[in-house]
C-alpha positions in Angstrom: -103.2 134.4 -90.4 -104.7 132.2 -87.8 -101.2 131.0 -86.9 -100.0 134.6 -86.5 -103.1 135.5 -84.4 -102.4 132.5 -82.2 -98.9 133.8 -81.6 -100.1 137.0 -79.9 -101.4 139.3 -82.6 -104.8 140.8 -81.6 -106.5 140.4 -85.0 -106.1 139.3 -88.5 -105.7 142.9 -89.6 -102.7 143.4 -87.4 -101.3 140.1 -88.7 -101.7 141.3 -92.3 -100.0 144.6 -91.4 -97.1 142.7 -90.1 -96.8 140.6 -93.3 -97.0 143.8 -95.4 -94.3 145.4 -93.3 -92.0 142.4 -93.8 -92.6 142.4 -97.5 -91.9 146.2 -97.8 -88.7 145.7 -95.9 -87.6 142.9 -98.3 -88.4 145.0 -101.3 -86.6 148.0 -99.8 -83.5 145.9 -99.1 -83.6 144.5 -102.7 -83.9 148.0 -104.2 -81.2 149.4 -101.9 -78.8 146.6 -102.8 -79.5 147.0 -106.5 -78.9 150.8 -106.2 -75.7 150.3 -104.2 -74.5 147.7 -106.8 -75.3 150.1 -109.6 -73.5 153.0 -107.9 -70.5 150.8 -107.2 -70.6 149.6 -110.8 -70.5 153.2 -112.0 -68.1 154.5 -109.4 -65.4 151.9 -110.2 -65.6 152.6 -113.9 -66.2 149.2 -115.4 -63.8 147.9 -118.0 -64.7 145.5 -120.8 -62.8 142.3 -120.9 -63.5 140.6 -124.3 -63.3 136.9 -124.4 -63.1 135.7 -128.0 -61.6 132.4 -129.0 -58.8 130.4 -127.4 -57.0 132.2 -124.5 -53.7 133.9 -125.4 -50.5 132.4 -124.0 -52.3 129.3 -122.6 -50.0 128.4 -119.7 -51.7 125.2 -118.3 -54.8 123.1 -118.9 -56.5 120.2 -117.1 -59.7 118.1 -117.1 -62.0 118.8 -114.2 -65.1 117.3 -112.6 -64.0 113.8 -113.8 -63.8 114.9 -117.4 -67.1 116.8 -117.5 -65.3 120.1 -118.0 -61.9 121.4 -119.2 -60.0 124.3 -117.6 -57.4 126.5 -119.1 -55.4 129.4 -117.6 -53.5 132.1 -119.4 -52.3 135.5 -118.2 -53.9 137.8 -115.6 -56.0 139.5 -118.2 -57.6 136.4 -119.6 -57.7 134.6 -116.3 -59.4 131.2 -116.4 -61.7 129.6 -118.9 -63.9 126.6 -118.4 -64.9 124.6 -121.5 -67.4 122.0 -122.4 -65.4 119.0 -123.7 -68.3 117.9 -125.9 -68.7 121.1 -127.9 -65.4 122.8 -126.9 -67.3 126.1 -126.3 -66.5 128.3 -123.3 -69.0 127.8 -120.5 -67.7 130.7 -118.5 -64.6 132.9 -117.9 -63.3 133.9 -114.6 -60.9 136.7 -113.7 -58.8 135.2 -110.8 -57.1 138.4 -109.7 -56.3 141.6 -111.5 -52.5 142.2 -111.6 -51.8 138.6 -110.4 -49.8 135.9 -112.2 -51.4 132.5 -112.6 -48.5 130.2 -111.9 -50.0 126.7 -111.6 -53.2 124.7 -112.2 -53.9 121.6 -110.3 -54.2 118.4 -112.4 -57.9 118.0 -111.4 -58.6 121.6 -112.5 -59.9 122.5 -109.1 -57.2 124.9 -107.8 -55.1 127.7 -109.2 -52.0 129.1 -107.6 -51.6 132.8 -107.9 -48.5 135.0 -107.3 -49.0 138.7 -107.2 -46.3 141.3 -107.0 -43.9 139.3 -104.8 -46.5 138.6 -102.3 -47.2 135.1 -100.8 -48.8 132.6 -103.2 -52.5 132.3 -102.8 -54.5 129.2 -103.8 -57.8 129.9 -105.5 -60.8 127.7 -106.0 -61.3 127.7 -109.8 -65.0 127.2 -109.8 -65.8 130.2 -107.6 -62.6 132.3 -107.6 -62.6 132.2 -103.8 -59.2 132.1 -102.1 -59.0 128.9 -99.9 -55.5 129.5 -98.4 -52.4 131.6 -98.5 -49.0 130.1 -98.2 -47.0 132.0 -95.6 -43.7 133.4 -96.7 -43.8 132.0 -100.2 -42.7 134.4 -102.9 -41.6 132.1 -105.7 -43.4 131.5 -108.9 -41.8 128.1 -109.3 -44.8 126.2 -107.9 -46.6 123.1 -109.1 -49.3 120.8 -107.8 -48.9 117.1 -107.0 -50.6 114.5 -109.3 -53.5 114.1 -106.8 -53.8 117.9 -106.3 -53.4 117.6 -102.5 -50.0 119.1 -102.3 -48.4 122.3 -103.7 -44.6 122.2 -104.1 -42.7 125.5 -103.9 -39.2 125.3 -105.3 -36.8 127.9 -103.8 -33.0 128.3 -104.1 -31.5 125.5 -102.0 -34.8 123.9 -100.7 -38.3 122.9 -101.7 -41.4 123.1 -99.5 -44.5 120.9 -99.5 -47.8 122.5 -98.6 -51.1 120.7 -97.9 -54.0 121.9 -100.0 -56.6 123.3 -99.3 -55.5 123.9 -95.7 -52.3 125.7 -96.6 -50.3 123.9 -93.9 -46.6 123.4 -94.3 -46.0 119.6 -94.5 -42.2 119.4 -95.0 -39.1 121.3 -96.1 -36.6 119.4 -98.1 -33.0 120.8 -98.3 -31.8 120.4 -101.9 -28.2 121.8 -102.2 -27.5 123.1 -105.7 -31.1 123.8 -106.5 -31.2 127.1 -108.5 -33.9 129.3 -109.9 -35.1 127.8 -113.2 -34.2 124.2 -112.3 -36.8 121.5 -113.0 -38.5 120.1 -109.9 -41.2 117.4 -110.1 -43.0 115.0 -107.7 -43.9 111.4 -108.4 -47.7 110.7 -108.6 -47.7 108.8 -105.2 -45.9 111.8 -103.5 -42.9 109.7 -102.3 -40.2 111.1 -104.6 -39.0 114.5 -105.6 -36.9 114.9 -108.7 -34.6 117.9 -109.1 -32.9 118.4 -112.5 -30.2 121.1 -112.6 -26.4 120.6 -112.8 -27.2 117.1 -111.8 -30.4 115.0 -111.6 -31.3 113.6 -108.2 -34.2 111.8 -106.5 -35.2 112.8 -102.9 -37.4 111.0 -100.4 -40.2 113.4 -99.6 -41.0 111.7 -96.3 -37.5 111.6 -94.8 -36.0 114.5 -96.9 -33.0 112.4 -97.7 -31.2 112.1 -101.0 -31.9 108.6 -102.6 -30.2 108.5 -106.0 -28.2 110.6 -108.4 -29.1 109.7 -112.0 -25.9 108.8 -113.8 -25.9 109.1 -117.6 -23.3 109.6 -120.4 -24.7 113.0 -121.1 -26.3 115.8 -119.0 -29.9 115.1 -118.0 -32.2 117.9 -119.2 -35.9 118.6 -119.0 -38.7 118.1 -119.4 -39.4 114.9 -117.3 -42.3 112.6 -116.6 -43.2 109.9 -114.1 -45.3 106.9 -114.9 -48.8 106.8 -113.1 -47.5 104.2 -110.7 -44.4 106.2 -109.9 -42.1 103.3 -110.8 -40.7 104.7 -114.0 -39.1 108.1 -114.9 -38.6 109.4 -118.4 -36.0 112.1 -119.1 -33.9 113.4 -121.9 -30.1 113.7 -122.2 -27.7 116.0 -124.0 -24.5 114.2 -125.1 -21.6 116.1 -126.6 -20.3 114.7 -130.0 -17.8 116.1 -132.5 -17.5 118.9 -135.0 -19.3 118.3 -138.3 -19.5 121.4 -140.4 -21.6 121.0 -143.6 -20.1 121.0 -147.0 -21.2 124.6 -147.5 -19.6 125.7 -144.3 -16.4 123.7 -144.6 -13.4 126.0 -144.9 -15.4 129.1 -144.1 -14.8 131.3 -141.0 -18.4 130.6 -139.9 -17.6 126.9 -139.5 -15.2 127.5 -136.7 -18.0 129.2 -134.6 -20.1 126.0 -134.6 -20.5 124.1 -131.3 -19.7 120.4 -131.3 -22.5 118.3 -132.7 -24.7 116.7 -130.1 -26.7 113.6 -129.7 -30.0 114.1 -127.9 -31.4 110.9 -126.3 -34.5 109.7 -124.5 -33.8 107.9 -121.3 -36.0 105.6 -119.1 -35.1 105.1 -115.5 -36.2 102.9 -112.6 -37.4 105.5 -110.2 -37.1 103.2 -107.2 -33.4 102.3 -107.7 -32.2 105.2 -109.9 -31.0 102.6 -112.5 -31.0 103.4 -116.2 -33.2 101.0 -118.1 -32.6 102.2 -121.6 -31.3 105.2 -123.6 -32.2 105.8 -127.2 -31.0 108.6 -129.5 -33.7 110.9 -130.8 -32.0 113.8 -132.5 -28.6 114.8 -133.7 -27.6 118.5 -134.2 -25.5 121.5 -133.1 -27.7 122.2 -130.0 -30.4 120.4 -128.0 -33.9 120.7 -129.5 -37.0 122.1 -127.9 -39.0 119.1 -126.7 -41.7 117.6 -124.5 -42.6 114.2 -123.2 -45.5 112.4 -121.6 -46.1 108.8 -120.2 -49.6 107.5 -120.9 -51.5 104.2 -121.3 -50.8 103.3 -117.7 -47.1 104.0 -118.3 -46.7 101.5 -121.2 -46.2 104.2 -123.8 -44.1 107.4 -124.1 -45.1 110.3 -126.2 -42.3 112.7 -127.2 -42.2 115.8 -129.4 -39.1 117.4 -130.8 -38.4 120.6 -132.7 -34.8 120.8 -133.8 -32.5 123.3 -135.6 -34.9 123.5 -138.5 -38.7 123.6 -138.4 -38.9 120.6 -140.7 -37.1 118.5 -138.0 -40.3 118.6 -135.8 -41.5 115.1 -135.0 -43.8 113.4 -132.6 -43.0 109.8 -131.6 -44.8 107.1 -129.6 -42.3 104.7 -127.8 -42.7 101.3 -126.3 -41.6 101.8 -122.7 -40.6 98.2 -122.2 -38.0 98.1 -124.9 -37.5 101.7 -126.1 -38.6 101.1 -129.7 -40.6 103.6 -131.7 -44.1 102.4 -132.3 -45.2 105.4 -134.5 -43.6 108.5 -135.9 -45.8 111.5 -136.7 -44.0 114.4 -138.3 -44.7 117.7 -136.5 -48.2 116.8 -135.3 -47.9 118.3 -131.8 -46.5 121.7 -130.9 -43.7 121.3 -128.4 -44.6 124.5 -126.6 -48.3 123.5 -126.0 -49.3 122.3 -122.5 -50.3 118.6 -122.5 -53.2 117.0 -120.6 -54.8 113.5 -120.8 -58.5 113.0 -120.1 -59.3 110.9 -117.0 -60.4 107.9 -119.1 -57.1 108.0 -121.1 -58.9 108.4 -124.5 -57.9 112.0 -125.4 -54.8 114.1 -125.4 -55.2 117.9 -125.2 -52.2 119.7 -126.6 -52.9 123.4 -126.6 -55.9 124.1 -128.8 -55.7 120.6 -130.5 -57.3 117.3 -129.5 -55.9 113.8 -130.3 -57.3 110.3 -129.9 -54.7 108.5 -127.7 -55.7 104.9 -128.7 -55.3 105.7 -132.4 -53.2 108.9 -131.9 -55.2 110.6 -134.7 -56.0 114.3 -134.8 -59.6 114.9 -133.8 -60.0 118.7 -134.1 -58.5 122.0 -133.2 -60.4 124.7 -131.3 -60.7 127.6 -133.8 -58.4 130.5 -132.7 -59.0 134.0 -133.8 -56.3 135.5 -131.6 -53.8 136.4 -134.3 -52.9 140.0 -134.5 -54.2 142.3 -137.2 -51.8 141.9 -140.1 -52.5 145.0 -142.0 -54.8 148.1 -141.8 -55.9 150.6 -144.4 -58.2 153.6 -144.3 -60.3 154.6 -147.3 -59.5 158.0 -148.9 -62.8 159.4 -147.7 -62.1 158.3 -144.1 -65.3 156.4 -143.8 -64.0 152.8 -143.9 -61.2 150.9 -142.0 -60.1 147.5 -143.3 -58.3 145.1 -140.9 -56.8 142.2 -142.8 -55.7 139.0 -141.1 -54.7 135.7 -142.4 -58.1 134.1 -141.8 -60.5 137.0 -142.3 -61.1 140.6 -143.3 -63.1 143.1 -141.2 -64.4 146.3 -142.8 -65.4 148.8 -140.3 -67.8 151.7 -141.0 -66.2 154.5 -139.1 -69.1 157.0 -139.4 -71.2 154.8 -137.2 -68.4 152.7 -135.6 -69.7 149.3 -136.6 -68.4 146.3 -138.5 -70.0 146.7 -141.9 -68.7 143.4 -143.2 -66.7 140.5 -141.9 -65.8 137.8 -144.3 -63.4 134.8 -144.6 -60.5 135.2 -146.9 -57.4 133.2 -147.8 -53.8 133.2 -146.6 -52.1 136.5 -147.1 -48.4 136.8 -146.3 -47.9 140.5 -146.9 -48.4 143.0 -144.1 -50.0 145.6 -146.4 -53.3 146.4 -147.9 -54.9 149.5 -149.3 -58.0 151.1 -150.7 -58.0 152.4 -154.3 -59.4 155.8 -155.1 -62.7 154.0 -155.3 -63.5 153.4 -151.5 -65.2 150.2 -152.4 -62.1 148.5 -153.9 -59.8 146.9 -151.3 -56.5 145.4 -152.5 -54.8 142.6 -150.5 -51.5 141.3 -151.8 -51.2 137.5 -151.8 -48.4 135.0 -152.6 -48.9 134.9 -156.4 -51.6 137.3 -157.1 -53.6 140.3 -155.8 -57.0 139.8 -154.2 -59.4 142.6 -154.9 -62.5 142.8 -152.7 -65.7 144.9 -152.7 -65.5 146.4 -149.2 -69.2 146.8 -149.0 -70.5 143.4 -150.2 -67.4 141.2 -149.5 -67.4 139.9 -153.0 -64.3 139.5 -155.1 -63.4 141.9 -157.9 -61.4 141.1 -161.0 -57.7 140.7 -160.5 -55.7 143.7 -161.6 -52.8 141.6 -163.0 -53.1 141.4 -166.8 -51.5 138.3 -168.5 -48.1 138.8 -170.0 -47.9 138.6 -173.8 -44.6 136.6 -173.7 -46.1 134.1 -171.2 -43.5 134.9 -168.5 -44.6 134.3 -165.0 -44.1 137.4 -162.7 -41.7 136.6 -159.9 -43.0 139.5 -157.7 -45.3 142.4 -158.3 -46.8 145.5 -156.6 -49.8 147.7 -157.4 -49.7 151.5 -157.2 -52.1 153.3 -154.7 -54.1 154.7 -157.6 -54.6 151.2 -159.0 -53.3 152.3 -162.5 -49.7 150.9 -162.5 -48.5 147.4 -162.0 -44.8 146.7 -161.2 -43.5 143.2 -161.8 -40.3 141.3 -162.3 -40.1 138.1 -164.4 -38.3 134.9 -163.4 -35.9 135.0 -166.3 -35.1 138.8 -166.5 -33.5 139.4 -163.1 -33.5 143.0 -162.1 -35.8 144.3 -164.8 -38.8 146.2 -163.4 -41.8 146.1 -165.8 -44.3 148.9 -165.7 -47.8 147.9 -166.9 -50.8 150.2 -167.4 -53.6 148.3 -165.6 -56.7 149.8 -167.5 -55.2 148.8 -170.9 -53.1 145.9 -169.9 -50.2 147.2 -172.0 -46.6 147.3 -170.7 -45.5 151.0 -171.0 -41.8 150.5 -170.3 -39.1 148.6 -168.4 -36.5 149.9 -166.0 -33.2 148.3 -165.0 -31.7 145.8 -164.5 -30.7 146.7 -161.0 -31.3 144.1 -158.3 -32.3 140.5 -158.6 -35.5 141.0 -156.6 -37.3 143.6 -154.6 -38.8 142.3 -151.4 -40.8 145.4 -150.4 -41.5 148.6 -152.1 -42.8 152.1 -151.1 -44.9 154.2 -153.4 -45.3 157.9 -153.2 -48.9 159.1 -152.5 -49.3 160.3 -156.1 -48.0 156.9 -157.4 -45.3 158.7 -159.4 -42.2 157.5 -157.4 -41.3 154.1 -156.2 -38.5 153.0 -153.9 -37.4 149.4 -153.8 -34.9 147.5 -151.7 -33.2 144.4 -153.0 -30.1 142.2 -152.8 -27.5 141.6 -155.5 -25.3 138.5 -155.4 -24.2 137.4 -153.0 -25.8 139.6 -150.4 -25.1 143.3 -151.2 -28.0 145.6 -150.4 -29.2 148.2 -152.9 -31.9 150.8 -152.8 -33.3 152.4 -155.9 -35.8 155.2 -156.5 -37.8 155.0 -159.8 -39.6 157.7 -161.6 -42.5 155.6 -163.0 -43.7 158.3 -165.3 -40.4 159.1 -167.0 -38.8 155.7 -166.7 -35.7 157.0 -164.9 -34.0 155.5 -161.8 -31.1 156.2 -159.5 -29.6 154.5 -156.5 -30.0 155.9 -153.0 -26.7 155.6 -151.3 -26.7 154.8 -147.6 -30.3 153.7 -147.5 -31.3 150.5 -145.6 -35.0 150.0 -145.2 -37.3 152.6 -146.9 -40.6 152.8 -145.1 -42.9 155.7 -146.1 -43.2 158.9 -148.1 -44.5 162.1 -146.8 -47.8 163.4 -148.4 -45.8 165.9 -150.6 -43.4 163.1 -151.7 -40.4 165.2 -150.6 -39.5 163.2 -147.5 -38.7 159.5 -147.3 -38.6 157.7 -143.9 -35.9 155.1 -143.5 -35.2 152.5 -140.7 -31.6 151.8 -139.9 -30.0 149.4 -137.6 -26.2 149.2 -136.8 -26.1 145.5 -136.6 -28.0 142.6 -138.2 -29.0 140.8 -135.0 -32.4 141.1 -133.5 -30.8 141.8 -130.1 -29.8 145.3 -131.2 -33.3 146.5 -132.1 -33.1 149.1 -129.4 -30.3 150.8 -131.3 -32.5 151.1 -134.5 -33.1 154.7 -135.8 -35.7 156.4 -137.9 -34.2 158.8 -140.4 -36.2 161.3 -142.5 -34.5 162.1 -145.8 -35.1 165.3 -147.7 -35.0 163.8 -151.3 -34.5 167.0 -153.3 -31.6 168.0 -151.1 -30.3 164.5 -150.5 -29.7 164.8 -146.8 -31.1 163.6 -143.5 -33.4 166.2 -142.0 -34.2 164.4 -138.7 -33.5 161.2 -136.9 -34.8 159.6 -133.7 -34.8 156.3 -131.9 -37.0 153.5 -133.2 -37.2 151.4 -130.1 -37.9 147.7 -130.0 -39.9 145.8 -132.7 -42.4 145.9 -134.2 -41.5 149.0 -136.3 -44.0 151.1 -138.2 -44.2 154.7 -139.3 -46.9 157.0 -140.7 -47.0 160.7 -141.7 -49.9 162.9 -140.7 -52.1 164.1 -143.7 -50.4 167.6 -143.5 -46.9 166.1 -143.2 -46.1 167.9 -140.0 -46.2 164.9 -137.6 -44.8 161.4 -137.7 -46.2 158.5 -135.7 -44.0 155.6 -134.8 -44.8 152.3 -133.1 -43.2 151.3 -129.8 -43.2 148.1 -127.7 -45.8 149.7 -125.4 -47.4 152.6 -127.3 -47.0 155.2 -130.1 -44.7 158.2 -130.2 -45.6 161.4 -132.1 -42.6 163.4 -133.5 -42.3 166.6 -135.4 -41.4 165.8 -139.0 -39.1 168.9 -139.3 -36.6 168.0 -136.5 -37.8 164.7 -135.0 -38.6 166.2 -131.6 -41.0 164.1 -129.5 -44.3 166.0 -128.9 -46.6 163.3 -127.4 -46.6 159.7 -126.3 -49.8 157.5 -126.7 -50.0 154.7 -124.2 -51.2 151.3 -125.5 -52.4 148.1 -123.9 -49.7 146.2 -125.8 -47.0 146.4 -128.6 -48.3 148.4 -131.6 -47.7 147.0 -135.1 -49.3 148.8 -138.0 -50.0 152.6 -137.7 -52.2 154.9 -139.7 -53.4 158.5 -139.4 -57.0 159.1 -140.1 -57.5 161.5 -143.1 -58.9 164.1 -140.7 -55.5 164.3 -139.0 -57.1 164.2 -135.5 -56.8 160.4 -134.9 -54.0 157.9 -134.9 -55.0 154.2 -135.5 -52.8 151.4 -134.2 -53.2 147.6 -134.9 -51.1 144.5 -134.6 -52.7 143.2 -131.4 -54.2 139.9 -130.5 -57.8 139.2 -131.7 -57.5 141.8 -134.4 -57.7 144.6 -131.9 -57.4 148.2 -133.2 -57.0 151.3 -131.0 -57.8 154.9 -131.7 -56.0 157.9 -130.0 -56.8 161.6 -130.1 -53.6 163.3 -131.3 -54.2 166.5 -129.4 -54.8 165.0 -126.0 -53.0 161.6 -126.3 -56.0 159.9 -124.9 -57.2 156.5 -126.2 -60.8 157.0 -127.3 -61.9 153.8 -128.9 -61.0 150.1 -129.2 -62.3 147.7 -131.9 -62.2 143.9 -131.8 -63.4 141.5 -134.4 -63.6 137.7 -134.7 -63.8 136.3 -138.1 -66.2 133.5 -139.3 -65.4 129.9 -138.5 -64.8 127.2 -141.1 -68.5 127.0 -141.9 -68.7 130.7 -142.5 -70.6 131.4 -139.2 -69.7 133.8 -136.5 -68.1 137.1 -137.3 -68.6 138.8 -133.9 -67.4 142.3 -133.3 -67.4 144.9 -130.6 -66.4 148.6 -130.3 -66.0 150.2 -126.9 -64.7 153.3 -125.2 -62.5 153.6 -122.1 -65.6 154.5 -120.1 -67.2 151.1 -120.9 -69.7 152.2 -123.4 -69.9 149.8 -126.4 -71.6 148.7 -129.6 -71.4 145.2 -130.9 -72.9 142.5 -132.9 -76.0 140.6 -131.8 -75.4 138.4 -128.8 -71.9 139.9 -128.1 -72.9 140.1 -124.4 -72.2 136.4 -124.0 -68.7 136.9 -125.2 -67.7 139.8 -123.0 -67.2 140.3 -119.3 -67.1 143.4 -117.1 -64.1 143.9 -114.8 -65.1 146.1 -111.8 -62.2 146.3 -109.4 -61.3 142.8 -108.4 -64.6 141.3 -109.7 -65.5 139.8 -113.1 -69.2 140.2 -114.0 -71.0 138.7 -117.0 -71.6 140.9 -120.0 -75.4 140.9 -119.5 -74.9 143.0 -116.3 -75.9 146.6 -117.0 -75.7 145.9 -120.7 -78.8 148.0 -121.3 -77.1 150.9 -119.7 -73.7 150.7 -121.4 -74.6 149.5 -124.9 -74.7 153.0 -126.4 -74.0 153.1 -130.2 -74.5 156.8 -130.3 -71.9 157.5 -127.6 -69.4 155.2 -129.3 -69.9 156.9 -132.6 -69.5 160.4 -131.1 -66.0 159.7 -129.8 -64.7 159.8 -133.4 -67.0 162.6 -134.5 -66.8 162.0 -138.3 
C-alpha cells in the first residue's frame, strides 16, 4: 500500500479501493468469459465424440518427442491420438478439423497435412492443432513428408512440388513427365533424390530437377518402396510375367482359359546413386501380384517384407540380409500388410498398426486391445426391456427402461450373426461353431447348453434352436440332408424330415416356431430352399427362392433377398421380395441397395425396415412403397423393431454402436456405445447419448469422450455436470 501511496494515491484507503476495483474487474471478466463460453457451448449444440480403443482406419503413425510419445491419425472423425509408449494408453485426442481429410503425418509426429474439400493443403501442429502454414494452390491429397520432416512433397499430374515446413515456402518444382494420379512418389532421407514409380521407375535430382536414372528390371517395378537411412540403397518390388499353369482341378475346364499368366514377384535392391540393380530375389509365385509392404531397418542392413498372396495362408513376413539378398528369418503371417509401419527412434521397436514387435529379436511384444469391431448381432427381449449386442469378444446387455448397460461380459468367438432371447427374458442364446452358448442376461453367467446328446453317438454337423427354445434342429455328418427335430425339454427326437439338401447354412424360423425355411446346396452347387412344418413333419420346396430372410409376425409373409448375378459388384441390383406363402406369389418387391443387407418386420406386420449403406428405409409391407428414410452415421448392419413398434434399432457399426430412430418422425433419438472388458476382465465402459448431447455412462466415461463444438474439440469433463442427464436419456425412449 505504501508503494501505491508513493505513486500518487492520497491515502491507503484510496489505494485499497483501487486494488478492490481491479479485483472486481478480474472476477467480472472471468465470469463473463465463462458465461460466454457456456452460451457458445450451448448455442453450437455440442456433439459427443467417443474415443474408445484403437482408432478406426489408422492411416499413419509415428514416434514423437524422441520416442516419448506415439501419434496416430485416422479419419476426420477420430482425428489424431497421442499415446504413451510405456502403457499404450491414449494421453489425449485431438480433432484436427471437422470435414477435413488427414492426408499425411510427418515422421517425427509433429505435423499433420490436412486437405479439406478441394481447398489448399494446410499443415497443422499436432500438439496444439494450430495451423502453421497453408500451401498455396495445392489441391492434391497425394502428399507426404520428407524423412527429416522439413519438406512436404505434393505430387500432381506431371510434376511434383517441394514445400518448406513450417514456413510453407515453395522450394522447387520438378517436372516429371508421365506422373499420373495414384503413382508412387518418395524422397530419399537426405532429400537429394525423388523416386517416381508409375509406368516406369525413375530417380530425379531434387536440387537440379533433372532425371538421373531409369531403373531397368526384367519385370515392371511396383510399390511399395523404401530408401535406406543413408539414402544409398533403394528397395522395390517387381512383377515379372511367367506362363500359364492351371491347376489339376482347373485343367480342361472353361475357367482355366480365363486365368492370367502366372507371375513371379521379386524383391529388388538398387544402388540409389547409380541406378544399378544389386540383386533380385523371387518372393512369390501366383496368378497376380500379392499385397505387400517393405521396410529397411537396422541402419539399412536388414529388409523387412510382408506378403499376402492369392490365399490368406500365403501371408508371410521375411527378414532379408541386404548385402546378399538371403532370407534371415521367415515368420508366417506375423504382420498385417495393410498396417502402417513405424520404427522407434532407437531402432528397438516396430509398430505395425496396433501390434508391437521387438526389432532385434523380431518377436511379438503385444497388441493394443481394439474394441472397434462392429456389433455382430442384436436381439430384443420379448418384454422390450433388454437389448443384447453380441460381438466376437464381448456381450453387452442394455437395460432399455433406464438406458444403461446392465451387464458387459467377455465371451468367446461366435461366427454367427444371430442371437435371440427365449420366452424367458433372462435366457440369451448365442450360436457358436459347435454348440450354443446360453447366458443369463442379468448375471452374465452361463446356462446349461440346450443341445441334448444323441443316443446313436452321431455328432451334429449343424444345428439351430427355435425361438421358443423347445425345438432343436440338427443334421448329422453321416445322414446328409436329414433334418432331425428334437424336443429340448425331454431330449427326445420326435421325428426326422428329408433328406433334401446336404447342409443348411442358415435358417429362418416363423415367430411361433412352427415353420422353418432352410437354404442349402445339393451336389455340385444347385441351390434349394425348403419350408418345413415342424409340428406335422411335412416339407415342400419353394421354387424360385434364393435367400430367405425373415417371417412376418403372422407367418404369412416371407422376405427373400435376390440378386441377378453372383458377383459382389452387382449388389446395387439386389431386390427384396415379399412372398405371400398361402397364395404362393410375390406381393411386393423393392431395391435392396448395397451391402450389408438386413430386414425386419414391425410388430404389427404393416411396415418393413431394410438396411442401406447410409441409413434405414421403411416400406409398407403391402405394396413395398417407401414411406420414410432414417439417416445414419454409417452403414447399418443388423436391424430390429422394438416390440412397442415406435422404434427402429440399427447396429453393425464400429465400437458396437447401436442407434435408435423414431419411426413416426424419422429422427435419430439415441446412440449406444459399449467397450467390452480387456483380457484381464477389466474395463467394460459404456455410454448412451442423445443428438442434443445429453448422456449417461459408466463411471469415469468422461475421460474417454470429447465434445465437438464447431471446429473445437473439448475434453469430456467440460460441462459434464450439465449434460450428464440419465433422466433425459431415459425419457427419449419412453418405455
